[in-house]
C-alpha positions in Angstrom: 79.8 64.4 54.4 77.8 67.6 54.2 76.5 66.5 50.8 75.6 63.1 52.1 73.7 64.6 55.0 71.8 66.8 52.5 71.0 63.7 50.5 69.7 62.0 53.7 67.0 64.6 53.9 65.8 63.9 50.3 62.4 62.2 50.1 63.8 59.3 48.1 66.1 58.3 51.0 64.0 56.1 53.3 65.4 55.0 56.6 65.0 51.3 57.1 63.9 49.4 60.3 67.6 49.0 61.0 68.4 52.7 61.0 72.0 52.0 60.0 70.7 51.5 56.4 68.4 53.2 54.0 66.3 52.3 51.0 66.8 54.5 47.9 63.7 55.2 45.9 64.1 56.3 42.2 62.5 58.8 39.9 61.1 56.9 37.0 58.0 58.6 35.5 55.4 56.0 34.2 57.8 53.3 35.3 59.5 53.1 31.9 63.1 51.9 31.8 65.4 50.9 28.9 67.1 47.5 29.1 70.4 49.3 29.5 69.1 51.3 32.4 67.8 48.2 34.1 71.1 46.4 33.7 72.9 49.4 35.2 70.5 49.5 38.1 71.4 45.9 38.9 75.1 46.8 38.9 74.5 49.8 41.2 72.5 47.7 43.6 75.2 45.1 43.7 77.8 47.8 44.4 76.0 50.0 46.9 73.0 48.0 48.1 72.2 44.3 48.8 72.1 43.2 45.2 68.3 43.3 45.0 65.8 45.7 43.4 62.3 46.3 44.7 59.5 47.2 42.2 57.0 49.5 43.9 53.3 50.0 43.3 54.0 53.5 42.1 55.9 52.2 39.1 59.3 53.0 40.4 62.3 51.0 41.8 63.9 50.9 45.2 67.5 49.9 46.1 67.4 48.4 49.6 70.0 48.3 52.3 72.3 51.2 51.3 75.0 52.4 53.7 74.5 56.2 54.3 78.3 56.7 53.7 77.5 55.8 50.0 74.7 58.2 49.4 76.9 60.6 47.4 78.3 57.9 45.2 74.9 56.2 44.6 73.3 59.5 43.8 75.9 60.3 41.2 75.6 56.8 39.6 71.8 57.0 39.5 71.8 60.4 37.9 74.2 59.3 35.2 71.9 56.4 34.5 68.9 58.7 34.0 67.2 57.2 37.1 67.9 59.8 39.8 66.8 59.7 43.5 63.0 60.1 43.7 60.5 61.4 46.2 58.5 59.9 49.1 57.9 62.7 51.7 55.6 65.7 51.5 56.1 66.4 47.8 54.9 65.3 44.4 56.0 61.6 44.1 56.5 59.4 41.1 54.0 59.9 38.3 52.1 56.7 37.4 50.7 55.9 33.9 49.3 52.9 32.1 50.8 51.9 28.7 48.4 54.1 26.7 48.0 54.1 22.9 51.5 52.8 22.5 50.5 49.3 23.5 46.9 49.0 24.9 44.1 48.3 22.5 41.6 49.9 24.8 43.5 53.2 25.2 41.9 56.5 24.3 45.0 58.7 24.8 48.8 58.6 24.9 50.1 58.4 28.5 53.9 57.9 28.7 55.0 61.2 27.2 52.2 63.0 29.2 53.6 61.5 32.4 57.0 62.8 31.5 55.7 66.2 30.8 53.9 66.3 34.2 57.0 64.9 35.9 59.1 67.7 34.4 56.6 70.4 35.6 55.8 69.3 39.1 57.8 66.3 40.3 59.4 66.7 43.7 57.8 70.0 44.5 57.6 70.5 48.3 54.1 70.5 49.6 52.3 70.3 53.0 51.2 66.8 51.9 52.4 63.9 49.8 50.8 64.1 46.4 50.2 61.1 44.2 49.3 61.4 40.5 48.1 58.6 38.2 47.2 58.7 34.5 44.9 56.1 32.9 44.2 56.0 29.1 40.6 54.7 29.5 37.9 54.3 32.1 39.0 50.7 33.0 41.5 52.6 35.2 44.0 49.8 35.7 46.2 52.0 38.0 43.3 53.5 40.0 43.5 57.2 39.2 40.2 57.7 41.2 42.1 56.7 44.3 45.0 59.2 43.8 45.2 62.8 44.8 45.1 63.7 41.1 43.7 61.3 38.6 43.7 61.8 34.8 41.5 59.6 32.7 41.3 59.4 28.9 37.7 59.2 27.6 35.8 59.2 24.3 32.2 60.2 23.8 30.8 58.0 21.0 29.0 59.4 18.0 26.4 57.3 16.2 25.4 58.6 12.7 21.8 57.7 12.0 21.3 55.2 9.2 24.8 53.8 9.1 24.6 51.1 11.7 24.4 47.5 10.3 23.0 46.1 13.5 25.8 43.5 13.8 25.7 43.8 17.6 29.4 43.8 18.1 29.3 46.9 20.2 26.5 45.5 22.3 28.6 42.4 23.2 31.7 44.5 24.0 30.0 47.1 26.2 30.6 46.1 29.9 28.1 48.8 31.1 25.2 47.3 29.2 24.7 50.8 27.8 23.9 49.6 24.2 21.0 47.7 22.8 19.8 46.7 19.4 16.5 48.3 18.5 14.9 48.0 15.0 18.1 46.7 13.5 20.4 49.4 14.9 22.4 50.0 18.0 21.0 52.5 20.5 23.1 54.1 23.3 21.7 54.7 26.8 23.7 57.9 27.8 22.8 57.4 31.5 24.8 54.1 31.5 27.7 55.2 29.2 31.0 55.9 30.9 32.7 57.1 27.7 35.2 54.3 27.7 35.3 54.2 23.9 35.1 50.4 23.6 32.2 50.6 21.2 34.2 52.9 19.0 37.2 50.6 19.0 35.2 47.4 18.5 33.0 48.4 15.6 34.2 46.2 12.7 33.0 48.6 10.1 34.4 51.7 11.7 31.0 53.4 11.7 31.2 54.7 15.3 33.2 57.9 15.7 34.6 59.9 18.6 32.5 63.0 19.2 34.6 64.3 22.1 38.0 62.8 23.0 39.1 64.3 26.3 40.9 64.0 29.6 38.8 63.8 32.8 40.8 65.3 35.7 39.9 64.1 39.2 41.0 65.5 42.5 41.0 64.2 46.1 41.1 60.4 45.7 42.3 58.4 48.7 43.7 54.9 49.3 44.4 53.3 52.7 41.9 52.0 55.3 39.1 54.3 54.1 39.4 54.5 50.3 37.4 57.2 48.5 37.0 58.3 44.9 38.2 61.7 43.8 35.9 64.4 42.5 35.7 65.5 38.9 37.4 68.8 38.5 37.2 69.5 34.8 37.5 67.8 31.4 40.1 69.2 28.9 41.1 68.2 25.3 44.9 68.6 25.1 48.0 67.4 26.9 49.0 71.0 27.3 45.8 71.8 29.2 46.3 68.7 31.4 49.8 69.8 32.4 48.6 73.3 33.1 45.7 72.2 35.2 47.9 69.8 37.2 50.3 72.6 37.9 47.4 74.8 39.1 46.2 72.0 41.4 49.7 71.6 42.9 50.1 75.3 43.4 46.6 75.5 45.1 47.6 72.7 47.5 50.9 74.4 48.2 49.2 77.7 49.1 46.2 76.3 51.1 46.6 72.7 52.3 47.4 71.7 55.9 50.1 69.2 56.7 49.3 66.0 58.6 46.1 65.3 56.7 45.2 63.7 53.4 44.0 66.0 50.6 40.7 64.2 50.6 40.1 65.0 54.2 40.5 68.8 53.9 39.3 69.8 50.4 36.2 71.6 51.5 38.0 73.5 54.2 40.7 74.8 51.8 38.2 76.1 49.3 37.9 73.3 46.7 34.6 74.6 45.2 35.9 78.1 44.6 39.1 76.7 43.1 37.1 74.3 40.9 34.9 77.1 39.7 37.9 79.1 38.6 39.5 76.1 36.8 36.2 75.2 35.0 35.7 78.8 33.9 39.2 78.9 32.4 39.7 75.4 31.1 36.3 73.8 30.9 34.4 73.0 27.6 33.3 76.2 26.0 29.7 76.5 25.1 29.1 77.2 21.4 27.9 80.7 20.6 24.2 81.1 20.1 23.3 81.2 16.4 21.8 84.5 15.3 
């Protein structure tokens, strides 16, 4: 019973309205399950829950109506299934990600493995606040990374080589920002409108548009709820390794400085965001090319 009481304190154990039962939330980075894992979850729910599975907005699964006496047994079964008990309290909760380049034709970056790498580094770390992380492979942002505490967005800055454009107008039709126009038989980009979504690069039937700068935009301090607010751009980096390292730095900064009982968005200035951002940009931001002699 000591083990069961310890499990009861885990963030993935959520006491229900009827306090005699609890919902068990799972750890499933990016929400990806094999068919075998899904079948086993159904069996686990039938044995220890009420036979149902709840798919959450954070791309994980909950097993409702679990008797606390079965916490130890269900924890063991879930771990063996590769879907261990997750997080929901003041900690890093399930990492969200869109399908990325594996399946989405609009994607600018791989997301599933990146989500797993971030999960391995920071999932479940105890913090003063609950921390939500979302990864989107393009600026369409299907899973709302701007409204998460940490948002990661894959972007491409398009490169147009003078003299190659055929003037077919395909990129003009596909651009949802109306950032491209045809002038004198060639496409012209309005940089002030461009959100670096990469759609013009992907849509060019002659593959004449190239990526000048493929990168990850890392946002901090997004907020959902009754007063939603977009996060602030912290830095852009070019590799997955840099993304994981920056996320780890953000988590540590929050651990050392944040106050409990308040959303990150509501205390960023008080806990020294600008100083932290300056340090991160100095270490990880795009490096200016050396001046030619």
